[in-house]
Backbone as a printed PyTorch tensor [residue, N CA C, xyz], in Angstrom:
tensor([[[  7.3900, -16.3160,  13.5630],
         [  6.7740, -16.1310,  14.4940],
         [  5.4130, -16.7490,  14.4190]],

        [[  5.0030, -17.3610,  15.0910],
         [  3.6700, -18.3100,  14.7320],
         [  2.7370, -17.7880,  16.1090]],

        [[  1.1100, -16.7960,  15.6450],
         [  0.4560, -16.4520,  16.7610],
         [ -0.0240, -17.2680,  17.3930]],

        [[ -0.2460, -17.0630,  18.5750],
         [ -1.1650, -17.8090,  19.1630],
         [ -2.2700, -16.7580,  20.3180]],

        [[ -3.1580, -17.8140,  21.0090],
         [ -4.2560, -16.7880,  21.3260],
         [ -3.5470, -16.3470,  22.8780]],

        [[ -2.4240, -17.4890,  23.2010],
         [ -1.8030, -17.1270,  24.5590],
         [ -0.7880, -16.1640,  24.3910]],

        [[ -0.3100, -15.8680,  23.5600],
         [  0.8440, -15.1570,  23.3210],
         [  0.7460, -13.5560,  23.3710]],

        [[  2.0240, -13.1830,  23.7510],
         [  1.7960, -11.6940,  24.4490],
         [  2.1640, -10.9170,  23.3200]],

        [[  0.7370,  -9.7960,  23.0440],
         [  1.0920,  -8.7180,  21.8760],
         [  2.5230,  -8.2920,  22.1330]],

        [[  3.1750,  -8.0020,  20.9210],
         [  4.7850,  -7.6060,  20.6760],
         [  4.2900,  -6.1130,  20.2240]],

        [[  5.3070,  -5.0080,  20.7050],
         [  5.1700,  -3.6290,  20.2790],
         [  5.7110,  -3.7540,  18.7040]],

        [[  5.5430,  -3.0060,  18.1120],
         [  5.4660,  -2.7690,  16.5460],
         [  5.9010,  -1.0020,  16.7400]],

        [[  7.1360,  -0.8880,  15.2230],
         [  7.4850,   0.7180,  15.3380],
         [  6.4640,   1.2560,  14.4980]],

        [[  5.3440,   0.2220,  13.5490],
         [  4.5680,   0.7670,  12.7190],
         [  3.0620,   0.3770,  13.3320]],

        [[  2.6600,   1.3710,  14.1470],
         [  1.2050,   1.1170,  14.6230],
         [  0.1270,   1.4360,  13.9550]],

        [[  0.2550,   1.6410,  12.8370],
         [ -0.9090,   2.3890,  11.7070],
         [  0.0050,   1.9920,  10.6100]],

        [[ -0.9070,   1.7960,   9.2110],
         [ -0.4450,   1.3750,   7.8250],
         [ -0.0320,   3.0530,   6.9000]],

        [[  1.0960,   3.1300,   6.7260],
         [  1.1410,   4.1470,   6.1580],
         [  0.0990,   4.8490,   5.1940]],

        [[  0.0470,   6.1220,   4.8660],
         [ -1.1440,   6.4020,   3.6080],
         [ -0.4550,   7.3290,   2.9450]],

        [[ -1.4050,   7.1940,   1.6410],
         [ -0.8950,   8.2380,   0.2550],
         [  0.1340,   7.6050,  -0.3090]],

        [[  1.1460,   6.3120,  -0.1040],
         [  1.9250,   5.9220,  -0.7720],
         [  1.6360,   5.1810,  -1.7590]],

        [[  2.7210,   4.7080,  -3.0090],
         [  2.2650,   4.2330,  -3.8680],
         [  1.5990,   2.7300,  -3.6670]],

        [[  0.7370,   2.2270,  -4.3870],
         [  0.2130,   0.8420,  -4.2990],
         [  1.2690,  -0.3370,  -3.7330]],

        [[  2.0450,  -0.2940,  -4.7990],
         [  2.6870,  -1.1160,  -5.0470],
         [  4.0240,  -1.3990,  -3.8370]],

        [[  3.6220,  -0.3740,  -2.7650],
         [  4.7160,  -0.3940,  -1.3090],
         [  3.4740,  -1.5600,  -0.7290]],

        [[  2.2710,  -2.2720,  -0.9450],
         [  1.7360,  -2.8470,  -0.5080],
         [  1.9210,  -4.3400,  -0.9820]],

        [[  1.9250,  -5.1170,  -0.5940],
         [  2.1240,  -6.7020,  -1.0800],
         [  0.2150,  -6.7820,  -1.7860]],

        [[  0.1120,  -7.2840,  -3.1570],
         [ -0.9860,  -7.1800,  -3.4430],
         [ -1.6350,  -8.2550,  -2.8230]],

        [[ -1.7070,  -9.4180,  -2.1070],
         [ -2.5090, -10.3490,  -1.4920],
         [ -2.6710,  -9.6860,  -0.6000]],

        [[ -2.0710,  -8.8880,   0.4670],
         [ -2.1890,  -8.2100,   1.6200],
         [ -3.5500,  -7.4370,   1.3550]],

        [[ -3.1020,  -6.5560,   0.4180],
         [ -3.9240,  -5.4030,  -0.0550],
         [ -5.3370,  -5.6290,  -0.5990]],

        [[ -5.6580,  -6.7620,  -1.0810],
         [ -6.7310,  -7.5790,  -1.4160],
         [ -7.3490,  -7.6950,   0.2290]],

        [[ -6.9160,  -8.0600,   0.7000],
         [ -7.7010,  -8.4980,   1.9490],
         [ -8.1950,  -7.0180,   2.9490]],

        [[ -7.7960,  -6.0850,   2.1520],
         [ -7.9060,  -4.9000,   3.2450],
         [ -9.8510,  -4.4560,   3.1350]],

        [[-10.1890,  -3.7580,   3.6880],
         [-11.5280,  -3.3610,   3.7080],
         [-11.4320,  -2.3160,   2.1990]],

        [[-12.2740,  -1.9690,   1.2080],
         [-12.1410,  -0.9680,   0.3250],
         [-11.7860,   0.5990,   0.8010]],

        [[-12.4590,   0.8220,   2.0740],
         [-12.5800,   2.5140,   2.7450],
         [-10.7480,   2.5230,   2.9060]],

        [[-10.4530,   1.1730,   4.0200],
         [ -9.4020,   1.4680,   4.5040],
         [ -7.9010,   1.6980,   2.7520]],

        [[ -8.3480,   0.5520,   1.8980],
         [ -7.2050,   0.2480,   0.3980],
         [ -7.3770,   1.9970,   0.0960]],

        [[ -8.6070,   3.1310,  -0.0540],
         [ -8.6400,   4.0360,  -0.3490],
         [ -8.1450,   5.0590,   0.2670]],

        [[ -8.0240,   4.9950,   1.4730],
         [ -7.0810,   6.1490,   2.4130],
         [ -5.4390,   5.6780,   2.2760]],

        [[ -5.2510,   4.6330,   1.9370],
         [ -3.7800,   4.3380,   2.6110],
         [ -2.8870,   4.4900,   0.9470]],

        [[ -3.7110,   4.1740,  -0.1280],
         [ -3.0710,   4.1350,  -1.4730],
         [ -3.5220,   4.8650,  -2.2670]],

        [[ -2.3610,   5.2430,  -3.2610],
         [ -2.6980,   6.0820,  -4.4260],
         [ -2.2870,   5.2730,  -5.5670]],

        [[ -2.7020,   5.2400,  -6.8930],
         [ -2.7950,   4.2990,  -7.8370],
         [ -1.7180,   5.0420,  -8.9420]],

        [[ -0.3800,   4.7160,  -8.1590],
         [  0.8530,   5.1490,  -8.6820],
         [  1.6080,   3.8580,  -8.1120]],

        [[  2.4710,   3.9130,  -8.7010],
         [  3.6550,   2.8860,  -8.6310],
         [  4.9450,   3.3950,  -8.5840]],

        [[  5.9100,   2.6380,  -7.5560],
         [  7.1160,   3.4000,  -7.3760],
         [  8.5880,   2.2750,  -7.5450]],

        [[  7.9890,   1.1910,  -7.3070],
         [  9.5030,  -0.1700,  -7.2700],
         [  9.6040,  -0.4700,  -8.4190]],

        [[ 10.4190,  -0.6540,  -8.7000],
         [ 10.8190,  -2.0600,  -9.7440],
         [ 10.1810,  -3.3540,  -9.8650]],

        [[  9.8680,  -3.6310, -10.8360],
         [  9.2230,  -5.2780, -10.3310],
         [  9.9590,  -6.2720,  -9.5540]],

        [[ 11.3720,  -6.0360, -10.2390],
         [ 12.3470,  -7.3850, -10.0790],
         [ 13.1550,  -6.6910,  -8.6110]],

        [[ 12.7640,  -7.2400,  -7.8050],
         [ 13.9820,  -6.5660,  -6.7500],
         [ 15.3920,  -6.3550,  -6.6300]],

        [[ 16.1110,  -7.6850,  -7.4230],
         [ 17.3690,  -7.5080,  -7.9820],
         [ 17.9410,  -6.6830,  -8.5030]],

        [[ 16.8730,  -5.6500,  -9.2090],
         [ 17.3320,  -4.4170, -10.0700],
         [ 17.2030,  -2.9690,  -9.4880]],

        [[ 16.7850,  -3.1810,  -8.3320],
         [ 16.8530,  -1.8410,  -7.3520],
         [ 18.1340,  -1.5800,  -6.7220]],

        [[ 18.4100,  -0.4200,  -6.7870],
         [ 19.8800,   0.4650,  -6.7250],
         [ 21.0810,  -0.3750,  -7.1850]],

        [[ 20.5980,  -0.5650,  -8.6370],
         [ 21.6830,  -1.1070,  -9.1540],
         [ 22.1740,  -0.3460, -10.3290]],

        [[ 21.2990,   1.1780, -10.6610],
         [ 21.3420,   2.5940, -11.7210],
         [ 21.4130,   2.1190, -12.6930]],

        [[ 20.2630,   1.0800, -12.7830],
         [ 19.5450,   0.5710, -14.2680],
         [ 18.9360,   1.7850, -14.7100]],

        [[ 18.5160,   1.3100, -16.0770],
         [ 18.0510,   2.1790, -17.1560],
         [ 16.5180,   2.7760, -16.5020]],

        [[ 16.0860,   1.7910, -15.9080],
         [ 14.5400,   1.5780, -15.0450],
         [ 14.6690,   2.7250, -14.5230]],

        [[ 15.7710,   2.8040, -13.2160],
         [ 15.7690,   3.4090, -12.3440],
         [ 15.5130,   5.4810, -12.9340]],

        [[ 16.4270,   5.2430, -14.2110],
         [ 16.3150,   6.5160, -14.4930],
         [ 15.1080,   6.8390, -15.3230]],

        [[ 14.1120,   6.3920, -15.2080],
         [ 12.9960,   6.9710, -15.9420],
         [ 12.0960,   7.7130, -15.2610]],

        [[ 11.3920,   8.7060, -15.8950],
         [ 10.4640,   9.6120, -15.6660],
         [  9.4200,   9.0160, -14.5400]],

        [[  8.9560,   9.6570, -13.5130],
         [  7.2720,   8.8060, -13.2860],
         [  6.8020,   8.3920, -14.2430]],

        [[  6.2810,   9.3490, -15.1420],
         [  5.2190,   9.1340, -16.3380],
         [  6.1480,   8.1460, -17.2610]],

        [[  7.1390,   8.0000, -17.5840],
         [  7.9290,   6.7900, -18.2260],
         [  7.6890,   5.3840, -17.6300]],

        [[  7.9110,   5.7450, -15.9880],
         [  7.7300,   4.1440, -15.3100],
         [  6.5220,   3.7860, -15.5730]],

        [[  5.4510,   4.8370, -15.0030],
         [  4.4100,   3.9000, -15.4220],
         [  3.8920,   3.1400, -16.5450]],

        [[  4.1700,   4.2290, -17.6010],
         [  3.8320,   3.8240, -19.1050],
         [  4.4580,   2.4340, -19.3970]],

        [[  5.4170,   2.2760, -18.9390],
         [  6.5890,   0.8550, -18.9230],
         [  6.0350,  -0.6500, -17.8940]],

        [[  5.6760,   0.2170, -16.7260],
         [  5.1850,  -0.8210, -15.4130],
         [  3.9030,  -0.3160, -14.9810]],

        [[  3.4280,   0.2030, -15.0440],
         [  1.6370,   0.4700, -14.3180],
         [  0.9730,  -0.2360, -14.7860]],

        [[  0.8710,  -0.6950, -16.1760],
         [ -0.5470,  -1.8280, -16.2710],
         [ -0.5740,  -2.8810, -15.5890]],

        [[  1.0230,  -3.5930, -15.8170],
         [  0.7930,  -4.6230, -15.0350],
         [  0.9600,  -4.6840, -13.7730]],

        [[  1.4190,  -4.0110, -13.0490],
         [  1.4190,  -4.2350, -11.6670],
         [  0.3210,  -3.7140, -11.1340]],

        [[ -0.4840,  -2.4310, -11.9020],
         [ -1.6010,  -2.3380, -11.0800],
         [ -2.7260,  -3.0310, -11.4030]],

        [[ -2.6480,  -4.0350, -12.3060],
         [ -3.4930,  -5.6300, -12.1070],
         [ -3.5010,  -6.6560, -11.3740]],

        [[ -2.4360,  -6.0710, -10.2290],
         [ -2.4010,  -7.2580,  -9.0870],
         [ -3.4530,  -6.6390,  -8.3620]],

        [[ -3.5750,  -5.2880,  -8.4300],
         [ -4.3800,  -4.8020,  -7.0890],
         [ -5.8090,  -4.9800,  -7.5350]],

        [[ -6.4370,  -4.5130,  -6.6800],
         [ -8.0810,  -4.4160,  -6.5880],
         [ -8.6540,  -3.0400,  -6.8800]],

        [[ -8.1580,  -2.0490,  -7.5350],
         [ -8.2110,  -1.1770,  -7.4870],
         [ -9.7610,  -0.4420,  -8.0240]],

        [[-10.1200,  -1.0400,  -9.1530],
         [-11.5370,  -1.2760,  -9.5040],
         [-12.5540,  -1.1320,  -8.6040]],

        [[-12.4020,  -1.9690,  -7.1030],
         [-13.4500,  -1.5280,  -6.2060],
         [-13.2430,  -0.4710,  -5.1400]],

        [[-12.1810,   0.1940,  -5.6290],
         [-12.3290,   1.8910,  -4.8590],
         [-13.0140,   2.8620,  -5.4970]],

        [[-13.3970,   2.6670,  -7.0020],
         [-13.5680,   3.5300,  -7.6360],
         [-14.9810,   4.3600,  -7.0230]],

        [[-15.7490,   3.2720,  -5.9610],
         [-17.2510,   3.1580,  -5.5870],
         [-17.2330,   3.3630,  -4.3050]],

        [[-15.9850,   3.6680,  -3.5300],
         [-15.9130,   3.9700,  -2.2560],
         [-16.3380,   5.4100,  -1.8030]],

        [[-16.9730,   5.3820,  -1.1080],
         [-17.4540,   6.8360,  -0.4480],
         [-16.9070,   7.0040,   1.1260]],

        [[-16.3280,   7.9220,   1.1090],
         [-15.6370,   8.1370,   2.6900],
         [-16.1100,   9.2850,   2.9120]],

        [[-16.8660,   8.7360,   4.7080],
         [-17.2680,  10.1940,   4.9650],
         [-16.2110,  10.9790,   5.5800]],

        [[-16.3970,  12.2400,   6.0530],
         [-16.0020,  13.0510,   6.7740],
         [-15.2480,  13.0700,   7.5240]],

        [[-15.8120,  11.9350,   8.6490],
         [-15.6240,  11.2390,   9.9400],
         [-14.5660,  10.5310,   9.5710]],

        [[-14.6130,   9.4390,   8.3160],
         [-13.5480,   8.9200,   8.3410],
         [-12.2890,   9.6350,   7.8240]],

        [[-12.2310,  10.2790,   6.6790],
         [-11.4790,  11.2750,   6.3670],
         [-10.3920,  12.0350,   7.5160]],

        [[-10.9960,  12.3840,   8.5280],
         [-10.5060,  13.1400,   9.7560],
         [-10.1230,  12.0470,  10.7500]],

        [[-10.3160,  10.5980,  10.8640],
         [-10.2450,   9.7250,  11.9140],
         [ -8.4240,   9.6540,  11.7660]],

        [[ -7.8500,   9.2350,  12.8730],
         [ -6.6070,   9.2160,  13.1430],
         [ -6.4860,   8.0790,  13.9640]],

        [[ -6.4040,   6.8690,  13.0780],
         [ -6.0190,   5.5430,  13.8700],
         [ -5.2110,   5.6950,  15.0970]],

        [[ -4.4410,   6.2070,  15.2460],
         [ -3.5740,   6.0400,  16.6700],
         [ -4.2750,   6.7440,  17.8980]],

        [[ -5.6260,   7.1780,  17.6160],
         [ -6.5640,   7.8510,  18.8410],
         [ -6.9550,   6.6850,  19.5040]],

        [[ -6.9580,   5.5040,  19.1360],
         [ -7.7640,   4.4590,  19.4630],
         [ -7.2420,   3.3510,  19.9840]],

        [[ -5.7930,   3.6430,  19.3480],
         [ -4.8280,   2.4550,  19.9320],
         [ -3.9880,   2.6630,  21.0130]],

        [[ -3.6700,   1.7200,  21.8580],
         [ -2.8240,   1.6470,  23.5900],
         [ -2.0170,   0.9090,  23.0880]],

        [[ -0.8910,   1.1520,  23.5840],
         [  0.4180,   1.0090,  23.2080],
         [  0.7680,  -0.0050,  24.5850]]])
């Protein structure tokens, strides 16, 4: 679906971005376009998804790895796809931490 200025807004089941999820939940290109404060708020520096979607839910050995072993095996390569260095200097004010994006959204 292509957006045009005359198109009607469509409802979504996802009115806000999920918060505190592993960074690989987000597409690296999408994530890198977000404001640093938002990136800091929504993602953590862990990973949870196998690099190849075709290996998911196949009971592969990689699915059996502990979180620590999984991070050691894939973490460096996957985290390199995201601009996480930019997040180390992000300052989040108390107002931003308490802000609920749904308060200002109209449905």
